[in-house]
Each structure stands twice: as structure tokens, then as C-alpha cells.
NUSE-24666 format. One record per residue (C-alpha): x, y, z. Coordinates in Angstrom, 2 decimals, decimal comma, always signed. Layout:
BEGIN
FITI|X|Y|Z
FITI|X|Y|Z
...
This chain:
BEGIN
FITI|X|Y|Z
FITI|-7,09|+258,85|+24,54
FITI|-8,62|+255,87|+22,77
FITI|-12,05|+256,91|+23,97
FITI|-11,64|+260,39|+22,46
FITI|-10,38|+258,92|+19,19
FITI|-13,36|+256,55|+18,96
FITI|-15,74|+259,40|+19,84
FITI|-14,22|+261,60|+17,11
FITI|-14,48|+258,81|+14,53
FITI|-18,10|+258,06|+15,43
FITI|-18,98|+261,76|+15,27
FITI|-17,24|+262,17|+11,91
FITI|-19,00|+259,12|+10,55
FITI|-22,39|+260,38|+11,72
FITI|-21,85|+263,85|+10,26
FITI|-20,44|+262,47|+7,00
FITI|-23,25|+259,94|+6,69
FITI|-25,87|+262,62|+7,25
FITI|-24,20|+264,86|+4,69
FITI|-24,17|+262,19|+1,99
FITI|-27,61|+260,77|+2,66
FITI|-30,04|+261,97|+0,00
FITI|-32,68|+264,23|+1,40
FITI|-36,38|+263,96|+0,66
FITI|-36,33|+266,88|-1,78
FITI|-33,34|+265,61|-3,73
FITI|-34,92|+262,17|-3,99
FITI|-37,84|+263,79|-5,82
FITI|-40,55|+263,25|-3,23
FITI|-42,61|+266,35|-2,57
FITI|-45,14|+265,46|+0,07
FITI|-48,02|+263,08|-0,63
FITI|-47,08|+262,09|-4,14
FITI|-46,38|+264,41|-6,98
FITI|-49,71|+266,15|-7,01
FITI|-49,18|+267,97|-10,29
FITI|-47,97|+264,80|-11,97
FITI|-50,90|+262,84|-10,57
FITI|-53,35|+265,50|-11,83
FITI|-51,70|+265,41|-15,25
FITI|-51,92|+261,61|-15,36
FITI|-55,61|+261,72|-14,46
FITI|-56,20|+264,30|-17,18
FITI|-54,38|+262,06|-19,68
FITI|-56,54|+259,12|-18,64
FITI|-59,72|+261,17|-19,11
FITI|-58,55|+262,34|-22,54
FITI|-57,60|+258,80|-23,57
FITI|-60,98|+257,43|-22,49
FITI|-62,78|+260,19|-24,41
FITI|-60,66|+259,51|-27,49
FITI|-61,34|+255,80|-27,18
FITI|-65,10|+256,42|-27,02
FITI|-64,95|+258,58|-30,15
FITI|-62,82|+256,01|-31,99
FITI|-65,19|+253,19|-31,09
FITI|-68,18|+255,23|-32,30
FITI|-66,31|+255,94|-35,55
FITI|-65,56|+252,24|-35,89
FITI|-69,24|+251,32|-35,46
FITI|-70,27|+253,97|-37,99
FITI|-67,70|+252,74|-40,54
FITI|-68,75|+249,13|-39,98
FITI|-72,33|+250,11|-40,76
FITI|-71,14|+251,88|-43,92
FITI|-69,20|+248,76|-44,94
FITI|-72,27|+246,53|-44,49
FITI|-74,44|+248,96|-46,46
FITI|-71,90|+249,16|-49,30
FITI|-71,61|+245,38|-49,48
FITI|-75,39|+244,97|-49,44
FITI|-75,85|+247,35|-52,38
FITI|-72,84|+246,05|-54,35
FITI|-70,62|+249,14|-54,06
FITI|-67,38|+247,18|-53,72
FITI|-65,03|+250,10|-54,33
FITI|-66,60|+252,03|-51,46
FITI|-66,51|+248,86|-49,37
FITI|-62,76|+248,49|-49,90
FITI|-62,25|+252,09|-48,75
FITI|-64,44|+251,41|-45,72
FITI|-62,44|+248,29|-44,95
FITI|-59,17|+250,26|-45,05
FITI|-60,75|+252,86|-42,76
FITI|-61,83|+250,10|-40,36
FITI|-58,26|+248,82|-40,23
FITI|-56,95|+252,29|-39,43
FITI|-59,63|+252,72|-36,76
FITI|-58,81|+249,36|-35,21
FITI|-55,11|+250,26|-35,10
FITI|-55,97|+253,62|-33,53
FITI|-58,09|+251,88|-30,89
FITI|-55,20|+249,54|-30,07
FITI|-52,84|+252,49|-29,70
FITI|-55,29|+254,35|-27,48
FITI|-55,79|+251,31|-25,26
FITI|-52,02|+250,90|-24,93
FITI|-51,67|+254,59|-24,06
FITI|-54,46|+254,27|-21,49
FITI|-52,74|+251,26|-19,88
FITI|-49,45|+253,13|-19,70
FITI|-51,08|+256,20|-18,16
FITI|-52,85|+254,06|-15,57
FITI|-49,57|+252,32|-14,74
FITI|-47,82|+255,69|-14,43
FITI|-50,56|+256,94|-12,12
FITI|-50,21|+253,82|-9,96
FITI|-46,45|+254,25|-9,72
FITI|-46,80|+257,95|-8,87
FITI|-49,40|+257,31|-6,18
FITI|-47,40|+254,55|-4,52
FITI|-43,99|+256,20|-4,79
FITI|-42,25|+253,85|-7,23
């Protein structure tokens, strides 16, 4: 009698535990990483690197314009170039932060965090 009762309780616990244990699909794990998410993260990283290259080239071009304007005494143009350099520098900082976040997201996706 006691043996049957213990056996019933163990069976009920095993079935109930299996029913309430989250499955692989409900936990959000679909095979070897989230392949679509990983591809999207890699595409974001490529786009951020391309944008960063363009912004750095724009920064170099504007810095050359600033030096030329200062050399020839065009101070009004130089002040506009300086404001443009500040905007470019801020854009570069934002792009670098976005690149770091995308790389972190890719790392977390690849390692299942």
C-alpha cells in the first residue's frame, strides 16, 4: 500500500515536472543560435563599419577645408567648418557605440546568452 502510494507520487511528480519544464522551443532556442538574428547582426555590423568609414572620410575632408579656410583668412567659413567637424565627431561617436552594441549582441546570440 505504501509502496503504491510512493510510486504514484513519484510518477505524478515526474509527469508534472516534465509538463512544467520549459521546452527548447519555448525558451527561444532554435538550433545552433538564432541564424536569422545572427545574419541580421552581421549585416548591421557591416553597415556600421561602412558608415564609420564614410564619416571618417567626411571628417578628414572637412578638416582639410577648415585648415584651408584658416590659412586664407575666411573665418566665417572656418566657423561653419568647425561646427560641421563637431557634428561629424558626434556622428562618429554614435556609430562606434552602435558598432560596439551590435558586436555585443552578436556575441550574446552566438553564445546563447
